[in-house]
C-alpha positions as CSV (number, residue, x, y, z in Angstrom):
1,M,-75.6,7.0,7.0
2,T,-77.5,9.5,5.0
3,D,-76.3,12.9,4.0
4,T,-78.6,15.5,5.4
5,P,-78.1,19.2,4.8
6,R,-76.8,21.0,7.8
7,S,-75.1,24.2,8.3
8,L,-71.3,24.2,8.6
9,P,-69.8,25.4,11.9
10,S,-68.1,28.7,12.2
11,L,-65.0,29.4,14.2
12,S,-66.3,30.6,17.6
13,P,-64.5,32.8,20.1
14,Q,-64.0,29.7,22.2
15,D,-62.4,27.9,19.3
16,R,-60.1,30.8,18.7
17,A,-58.9,30.6,22.3
18,L,-57.9,26.9,22.0
19,P,-54.2,26.1,22.1
20,R,-52.7,26.0,18.6
21,L,-51.1,22.7,17.6
22,G,-47.5,23.1,16.7
23,Q,-47.2,26.5,18.5
24,G,-43.7,27.2,19.5
25,F,-42.5,28.3,23.0
26,V,-42.8,31.9,24.2
27,W,-39.7,33.0,25.9
28,Q,-41.4,32.7,29.4
29,D,-41.8,29.0,28.8
30,L,-38.0,28.5,28.4
31,A,-35.3,28.2,31.0
32,V,-31.5,28.5,30.9
33,G,-30.1,25.0,30.9
34,Q,-33.3,23.5,29.3
35,R,-32.4,20.9,26.7
36,M,-34.5,19.4,23.9
37,R,-33.8,16.9,21.1
38,T,-35.1,17.2,17.5
39,F,-36.3,14.3,15.4
40,R,-33.7,12.6,13.2
41,R,-33.8,12.9,9.4
42,T,-31.9,11.0,6.7
43,I,-30.4,13.2,4.0
44,T,-31.2,12.0,0.5
45,E,-29.8,12.5,-2.9
46,T,-33.0,14.4,-3.7
47,D,-32.3,16.8,-0.8
48,L,-28.8,17.4,-2.2
49,V,-30.0,17.9,-5.8
50,N,-32.8,20.3,-4.8
51,F,-30.6,22.3,-2.4
52,I,-27.8,22.9,-4.9
53,G,-30.3,23.7,-7.6
54,V,-32.0,26.3,-5.5
55,T,-28.8,27.8,-4.0
56,G,-26.5,27.6,-7.0
57,M,-23.9,25.7,-4.9
58,L,-22.6,24.0,-8.1
59,E,-19.3,23.0,-6.6
60,A,-17.8,19.8,-8.2
61,I,-17.9,17.8,-5.0
62,F,-21.6,18.3,-4.8
63,I,-22.6,17.8,-8.4
64,D,-20.3,15.0,-9.6
65,A,-20.8,11.7,-7.8
66,A,-17.5,10.4,-9.3
67,Y,-15.4,13.5,-8.7
68,E,-11.8,12.2,-8.2
69,A,-10.2,15.3,-6.7
70,G,-12.5,15.5,-3.7
71,A,-11.0,15.1,-0.3
72,I,-14.1,13.5,1.2
73,A,-15.1,9.9,0.4
74,G,-18.7,9.4,-0.4
75,R,-21.3,11.9,-1.4
76,P,-20.8,15.0,0.8
77,V,-23.5,17.6,1.2
78,P,-23.0,21.3,1.9
79,A,-22.9,22.2,5.6
80,A,-25.5,24.8,4.8
81,L,-27.9,22.0,3.9
82,T,-27.3,20.3,7.3
83,Y,-27.8,23.5,9.1
84,T,-31.1,24.4,7.3
85,L,-32.6,20.9,7.8
86,I,-32.0,21.3,11.6
87,E,-33.3,24.8,11.6
88,G,-36.4,23.5,9.9
89,F,-37.0,21.1,12.8
90,I,-36.5,23.9,15.3
91,L,-38.8,26.2,13.4
92,Q,-41.6,23.6,13.1
93,T,-41.4,22.8,16.8
94,M,-39.7,25.2,19.1
95,I,-40.3,28.7,17.5
96,Q,-43.3,28.3,15.2
97,G,-45.3,31.4,15.5
98,T,-43.1,32.8,18.3
99,G,-39.7,33.3,16.6
100,L,-39.4,36.9,15.5
101,A,-35.8,37.1,14.1
102,M,-32.5,35.3,13.9
103,L,-30.1,37.9,15.3
104,E,-26.8,36.1,15.3
105,L,-25.3,32.8,14.3
106,V,-21.8,31.4,15.0
107,Q,-21.2,28.0,13.4
108,K,-18.4,25.4,13.5
109,I,-18.3,22.3,11.2
110,H,-16.6,19.2,12.8
111,A,-17.1,16.5,10.2
112,P,-18.6,16.0,6.8
113,V,-22.2,14.9,6.3
114,L,-23.0,12.5,3.4
115,V,-26.0,11.5,1.5
116,G,-27.5,8.7,3.5
117,D,-26.5,10.1,6.8
118,A,-29.1,10.7,9.4
119,I,-28.9,14.0,11.5
120,E,-30.5,15.2,14.6
121,A,-29.7,17.9,17.1
122,V,-29.7,18.8,20.8
123,V,-30.8,22.3,21.6
124,E,-29.8,23.9,24.9
125,V,-31.1,27.3,26.0
126,T,-28.0,29.2,27.2
127,G,-29.4,32.7,27.8
128,I,-32.7,34.6,28.1
129,R,-32.7,38.4,28.2
130,P,-36.1,40.2,28.2
131,T,-36.1,43.3,26.1
132,S,-37.4,46.7,27.3
133,K,-40.0,46.8,24.6
134,G,-42.8,44.7,23.3
135,N,-42.9,41.6,25.6
136,R,-40.0,40.0,23.8
137,A,-36.7,38.4,24.8
138,I,-33.4,37.6,23.2
139,V,-32.9,33.9,23.6
140,D,-29.5,32.3,23.1
141,S,-29.1,28.6,22.4
142,R,-26.4,26.1,21.5
143,I,-27.3,23.5,18.9
144,D,-25.2,20.4,18.6
145,V,-25.8,18.3,15.4
146,F,-25.1,14.6,15.4
147,N,-25.0,11.9,12.8
148,Q,-26.4,8.4,13.0
149,H,-23.3,7.3,14.9
150,G,-23.7,9.9,17.6
151,R,-20.7,11.9,16.3
152,C,-21.0,15.7,16.6
153,V,-20.7,17.0,13.0
154,M,-21.6,20.6,13.6
155,H,-22.5,23.0,16.4
156,Y,-23.7,26.5,16.3
157,D,-24.8,29.2,18.7
158,A,-27.9,31.1,17.8
159,R,-29.3,34.3,19.1
160,R,-33.0,34.8,18.4
161,L,-35.7,37.3,19.2
162,L,-38.7,35.4,20.6
163,A,-42.2,36.7,21.3
164,G,-43.6,36.6,24.8
165,R,-46.9,35.4,26.2
166,P,-49.7,37.8,25.2
167,E,-50.3,40.4,27.9
168,G,-52.7,39.1,30.5
169,A,-52.4,35.5,29.3
170,A,-51.8,32.9,32.0
171,A,-48.9,30.4,31.8
172,A,-49.7,27.1,30.2
């Protein structure tokens, strides 16, 4: 195959109208009772070290692998790390480009998560309330986080503001 000079394509109006890979749900595409599952992810020592370095959570149980006074056997990670990893999955899939704001979060921790544990979550839409302005809705969801043994280690209820389908756009 020979390289011949040719002009590079430009992004056409038809290309701009193509569905965007990874685009999250607009609120009209969700339904109360709808359930989805995230991918699973193993938490590594590097995750823990990077997280405590960025956040300053320099608590002895997180920075000293041999800390004798800890009440948790193993290498525990902050619950905030578990939460943010799950939120990363949700952002990258469910609300990428459509999530406008996190409005409220109520969280409960049920069990410790350790370095080496694998976490995943089930997201259930529990409420949808269109707003009076701007083709948006307040979407409530319950997120149950599980470890590799299927044990619920955390759950939280989230209230988010989500964008709607652009005016005049048809449903997918």
